[in-house]
N, C-alpha and C positions, 0 to 999 in steps of 0.2 A: 232820238230817242238813247239817250247815254246808257253804254253799258259797265258797271265796274267788274275792274280787273279783282278774282280775285287770282288769294295767294293759297293754292294746295299742299303746299309745303305747310307754312304760318295753319291752316285753319288745320291742318292732322296735329300739328304742334301742340294746340291748342284745345286738341278734344283731350289727345291723352294727356294731354295735365289737367281737367276736369276729369276723364274717368280719376285717377289718381291722386287726384281733391276730393269727392267720393270716397275711394278707401281710406283715405286719412283717415278723413273724418266720420265717417262713419261704421267702423269697426273696430271694439274695444281694443282686440289684441290686436298685434301688430310687430310683425320679426322681422328682420332683417343678418341674410349670410352673403359676406361679400366671397363675391370670384376673385382668387387671389392670381386665378390663373385662366387661362379662357378654356371654357367650359362651354362643348356646344348644349344648350340648355335642350333645345328644342331635340336634335337629335339623338340626343338622352333620357327622349321620352322624359320627364323628369317632373314635370307641374302633373303628369300624369298618375307618375309614380312618387312620390308627393302629396297625395291627393286622394289615391285609391282606397276606398272602404269607409273617406272622414265627410259625410254631404252637407256638417258645417264648414268647413277649409276649404282656401283658395288659396294657388300660388301663385305667382308670375315676374317676370325678369325687368325689372325696374332697372335701366339705367343714369351714368349718375346727374345728366342734367335734368332728369323725368324731378328728381330726388328732391336737388335741391330747389328748382321754381316749384311745387309743391311746398316743400318744409318756409318759404322765403315769402307766398302768397299765404298760406295758414300763419305765419307769425312764428311759425317751432324754431329759435333759432336751436336750442338743445339740440336737434335733430339733425342740421344743415350737415355738421362731421361726419355726418355716416356716410353722407353722397360725394364724399371727394376723388374718390381717386378710379374705386372699378363698382361692374354692374353687381345688382345683390338681387338673390330672389331675396319675396317680402312673399308670407304666408300670413295669413290674416283670418279671422271669424269672432265671432263672439262664445264660441264655447272652449272653454278656456281648459278642457282635460286634451277634445278631438286638435288645440293647436298647438297641445305643451307637446301630442302623439307631431302634428308634422312638422314641427321646430328641431322633432328628434331625426326623425325620417330625415329631412334638409339637410339636416348636419353631415349623418352621417354617405349620404349619398354625394355629396361633392366631396368632389379630392379637393386638398390646400385649401377647404372655404373657413372664412374668418367668420367667427358669431360676432356681429355687430353687436347689437342691443335688442332693443325691442320696447315698442310703445303698449304700457298695461295703462288705458283709459288715457286718463293727460298725461301720467308717469312717466318720464326714457328711462329707460334699467338697459345699465349697460351689462357689453359682453361677457365679459368675467363676472358679476352678479348677475347674470340669467342664467348663464353658463351650470352655476352649485344651482339654481331654480333646476335645471336638467337634469344636473344629474342627480337629485335630493329626491328621496323616498316613494313612489309611487301611493295611491291612492287604496290599491289593495294590499299591499305591505304595512300603512298608518294603522288599514283598518284591524291587521293582524299583530297587531306591536298593542294595542287594545285588548285586543282577547286575548294575546299569551295577560297583562299586565289582570284581567279581571277574573283568569282563571289562576293565578296565582292569590289573589285577593278572594278567596270564597268563600267569604263572611260578607263580603259585598254582596254578593250573587245569592247566596240565599236571604238574606235578610232582605232585598228586594223581590226575592221571588218569581223571576222570573229566567226564562233561558238566557244563556248566554247573547244567541247570536242576535237576540230583538234587541239584548240590550247593547251592543255594538252598533248597529246602523240606527239605535236612539239615540245613543252619543255622537253618534257620525253625523246622523241629520241636524240639531244641533250646533255639534260646530258646525260643520257646512256656514249654516245661518249666521250666529256670530264671525263667525269671516266675511259672510253680503255685507252684514252691518257695520263694522270695521271699518272695509273696505271701503261702503260712502261717504261716511264721518273722517273719514283721511283727504279723502275728495273732496265734503265744503271745508274740512280747516284751510286747506290750499288752493 
């Protein structure tokens, strides 16, 4: 009976690539922050600090060879430049709000970190553009702006005869639904 030699390094490499492939395919939101200097990811407990209190978010360290192989395997040529030289922290989630919070934390925790970009569904967003999104107003700030504009236009509130906060919540839920519809429409177009 012949025994087959197993190269444990190759097997480990294949398992790593399989796990990253699963992550890249199954999560709607992926964010990449590159380490421009050596950062002790494990020693500083960065993974735990990034995901603390965020049950729907995970963060991992991705080595350049892992990212390149996965993007080749999936045929995502646009993402390959993200993994040219240095390791990166990858935050991933299916919850947009928790993902944004994790990305803000990661950017602030990594000294000299470079926001490389993000993947939202099948769309790749550049680092500078994603930074503008991160720096934008939060959901609470947008609700406050809407509430203030309703206070200024008292005729609308009296016409509808409903409390202002109820109107804000109603408008906000419709706006969120509309955003989801537009996102799905954009996906179908591309």
